[in-house]
C-alpha positions in Angstrom: 95.2 -168.2 46.2 93.8 -165.2 48.0 95.4 -161.8 47.7 94.3 -158.3 48.7 95.6 -155.2 46.8 94.7 -152.1 44.8 93.7 -152.5 41.2 95.6 -150.9 38.3 95.9 -151.5 34.6 97.1 -155.0 33.6 100.5 -155.1 32.0 101.0 -156.8 28.7 103.9 -158.4 27.0 104.5 -160.6 23.9 106.3 -163.9 24.1 108.4 -163.9 20.9 109.0 -167.7 21.2 105.3 -168.4 20.8 104.0 -167.1 17.5 101.0 -168.9 16.0 100.3 -168.3 12.3 101.9 -164.9 12.5 100.0 -163.8 15.5 101.7 -162.5 18.6 100.4 -164.3 21.8 99.7 -161.8 24.5 100.6 -162.4 28.2 98.9 -160.4 30.9 100.1 -159.8 34.5 98.6 -157.8 37.3 100.9 -156.1 39.8 98.8 -156.6 42.9 100.1 -155.5 46.3 103.6 -157.0 46.4 102.6 -159.9 44.1 102.8 -160.4 40.4 99.8 -162.4 39.1 100.0 -164.3 35.9 96.5 -163.5 34.6 96.7 -165.9 31.7 96.9 -168.8 34.2 93.5 -167.8 35.6 91.7 -168.3 32.2 89.4 -171.2 32.7 89.5 -170.8 36.5 86.7 -169.7 38.9 87.6 -166.7 40.9 86.0 -164.3 43.3 86.7 -160.6 43.2 85.5 -158.6 46.3 85.6 -154.9 46.7 86.4 -153.7 50.3 84.6 -150.5 49.7 87.8 -148.5 49.7 89.1 -146.4 46.8 92.5 -144.7 46.6 93.7 -142.0 44.3 96.5 -143.3 42.1 98.4 -140.1 42.4 98.1 -138.7 46.0 97.1 -142.1 47.4 94.3 -140.6 49.6 91.2 -142.6 50.3 88.3 -141.2 48.3 84.6 -141.8 47.9 84.5 -141.6 44.1 87.1 -142.0 41.4 87.5 -139.6 38.5 89.4 -140.0 35.2 90.1 -143.7 35.8 91.7 -143.6 39.2 92.1 -140.1 40.6 90.5 -137.9 43.3 88.7 -134.8 42.1 91.4 -132.3 43.0 94.1 -134.4 41.2 91.8 -134.9 38.1 91.6 -131.1 37.9 95.3 -130.2 38.3 97.2 -133.1 36.6 98.1 -132.6 32.9 97.5 -136.3 32.4 93.8 -135.7 33.2 93.3 -132.6 30.9 90.9 -132.6 28.0 93.8 -132.4 25.6 94.8 -136.0 26.5 91.6 -137.2 24.9 91.7 -134.6 22.2 95.4 -133.9 21.5 94.5 -131.4 18.7 93.5 -129.1 21.6 97.0 -129.1 23.1 97.5 -125.6 24.7 101.2 -125.9 25.8 102.2 -123.1 23.4 99.7 -120.8 25.1 101.4 -121.1 28.4 98.4 -122.8 30.1 99.6 -126.4 30.4 98.8 -127.7 33.9 102.3 -129.2 34.2 104.7 -127.9 31.6 107.5 -130.4 32.7 105.0 -133.3 32.3 104.0 -132.1 28.9 107.6 -131.8 27.8 108.2 -135.4 28.9 105.1 -137.0 27.5 103.8 -134.8 24.7 107.0 -133.6 23.1 108.1 -137.1 22.2 107.7 -139.0 18.8 104.2 -140.1 18.2 102.8 -142.7 15.9 99.6 -142.4 13.8 98.3 -145.9 13.2 95.4 -148.0 11.8 94.0 -150.8 13.9 91.3 -153.4 13.8 89.6 -154.1 17.1 85.9 -153.8 16.4 86.5 -152.6 12.9 88.8 -150.2 11.2 90.0 -147.2 13.3 92.7 -144.6 13.4 94.6 -143.8 16.5 97.7 -142.2 17.9 100.2 -143.1 20.6 103.6 -142.3 21.8 106.2 -144.3 19.9 107.3 -145.8 23.2 103.8 -147.2 23.7 103.9 -149.4 20.6 102.6 -152.2 20.6 101.2 -151.9 24.1 98.5 -149.4 23.2 97.1 -151.7 20.6 96.9 -154.6 23.0 95.1 -152.4 25.6 92.5 -151.5 23.0 91.9 -155.2 22.1 93.2 -154.8 18.5 93.5 -158.0 16.5 95.8 -156.3 14.0 97.5 -152.9 13.7 99.8 -151.0 11.4 102.0 -148.0 12.2 101.5 -145.5 9.3 103.6 -142.4 10.1 105.7 -140.8 12.8 105.7 -137.2 14.0 107.7 -135.2 16.5 104.9 -134.4 19.0 101.4 -135.1 20.3 99.8 -132.0 18.9 100.9 -132.8 15.3 99.6 -136.4 15.7 96.3 -135.1 16.9 95.8 -132.8 14.0 96.6 -135.5 11.5 94.3 -137.9 13.3 91.5 -135.3 12.8 92.1 -135.6 9.1 91.9 -139.4 9.1 88.7 -139.1 11.2 86.9 -137.5 8.3 87.1 -140.9 6.5 87.2 -143.5 9.3 86.4 -143.9 13.0 88.7 -143.2 15.9 86.6 -145.3 18.3 86.5 -148.9 19.4 83.1 -150.5 19.9 84.0 -152.3 23.1 80.9 -154.5 23.2 81.6 -155.7 19.6 85.3 -156.1 20.4 84.4 -158.4 23.3 82.0 -160.6 21.3 84.8 -162.1 19.2 87.6 -161.5 16.8 87.0 -158.8 14.3 86.9 -159.9 10.6 90.4 -159.3 9.0 90.9 -156.0 7.2 93.6 -155.2 4.6 95.4 -152.5 6.5 97.9 -152.0 3.8 95.2 -151.2 1.3 93.6 -148.8 3.6 96.9 -147.1 4.4 97.5 -146.4 0.7 93.9 -145.3 0.1 93.8 -142.9 3.0 97.2 -141.4 2.2 96.1 -140.8 -1.3 92.9 -139.1 -0.2 94.7 -136.9 2.3 97.8 -136.1 0.1 97.0 -132.4 -0.2 96.0 -131.9 3.5 99.1 -133.6 4.7 101.4 -131.3 2.9 101.3 -128.8 5.7 102.6 -131.3 8.2 106.1 -132.6 8.9 106.0 -136.4 9.2 107.9 -139.6 8.3 106.0 -142.3 6.4 106.6 -145.7 7.8 106.9 -149.0 5.9 106.0 -151.3 8.8 104.4 -154.6 8.6 101.0 -155.4 10.1 101.2 -156.8 13.6 98.6 -159.4 14.6 97.6 -160.4 18.1 96.2 -163.5 19.7 94.4 -163.0 23.1 94.0 -165.6 25.8 90.3 -166.3 25.3 88.6 -169.7 25.3 85.1 -168.5 24.8 83.5 -165.1 23.9 80.1 -164.1 25.3 77.0 -164.0 23.2 75.8 -161.0 25.1 78.1 -158.4 26.7 77.1 -157.1 30.1 79.3 -154.8 32.1 80.3 -155.6 35.7 80.8 -152.7 38.0 82.2 -152.9 41.6 80.2 -149.8 42.7 77.0 -151.6 41.8 78.1 -155.1 42.6 81.0 -155.3 45.1 81.4 -159.1 44.7 82.0 -160.8 41.4 82.0 -164.5 41.3 82.5 -166.6 38.1 84.7 -168.4 35.7 87.1 -166.4 33.6 86.6 -167.2 29.9 89.4 -164.9 28.7 91.2 -161.6 28.7 91.1 -159.0 25.9 92.1 -155.4 26.0 91.8 -154.4 29.7 88.8 -156.6 30.2 88.3 -159.8 32.1 85.7 -161.9 30.4 83.6 -163.8 33.0 80.8 -166.2 32.4 78.6 -163.6 34.2 79.8 -160.5 32.4 82.9 -158.4 31.5 85.0 -156.5 34.0 87.1 -153.5 32.9 90.2 -153.6 35.2 91.6 -150.2 34.1 88.4 -148.3 34.9 88.6 -149.7 38.5 92.1 -148.3 39.1 92.5 -147.5 42.8 89.8 -149.9 44.0 91.0 -152.1 46.9 89.9 -155.7 46.3 90.5 -159.3 47.3 91.1 -161.7 44.5 90.5 -165.4 45.3 90.9 -168.5 43.2 88.0 -170.9 43.9 88.9 -174.6 43.5 85.6 -176.0 42.3 84.9 -179.6 43.4 87.8 -179.6 45.9 
């Protein structure tokens, strides 16, 4: 197999017919040029990933020298609403001030039901996502278990509630720790009740719906985790050669390091499967 194309985020899905001990098995695929690559099938295989030196903006498609905001040229990163600071910090949404970069985009993406959730990727964390992104957001983060806690009508409200949760628990994933192995199990139900009790008074000023969802657990296609996590970057090393030990979040775990596919959105590469011993 030898294919050339432009990288973008791997897509995830769950095979409902393959549930092991209550864990959802995750399937990865990469839409690469005009081909769909079953990434799970490459686990255990030796591959070569070669960067052509070309990078393309994922919005305007122009060739660029440097990528900003995970796949955009500088002008697009400055004008697109999807690249604004409020995407990282939704509590800073400024739509009601009339300064949204793309009001129509904001109405389509930010004024939709959002979920506040608890997850365990490298430890307990709180997060938010559009309701339509459940459970894909959790899989992209490499969570081994997640629990939807409440639903709100828009992104701004979810961001403000997340700020309250962040006073008690983290909202970050330690990606190095996440890639070293499965996080120890956490009683997310117990934490949900504990946090809701602690925030009872603060939450009275918000409109939300409490959810009674069950914990979702995920199983990633990994045969071996690395003892030491070192990052592979195509800007520094345009050719990666090694065996894929697994996939977790948006990372390919090689025997020589870990590669973040999403952060290389727009990079033109050739992907080759190497038949060792053939």
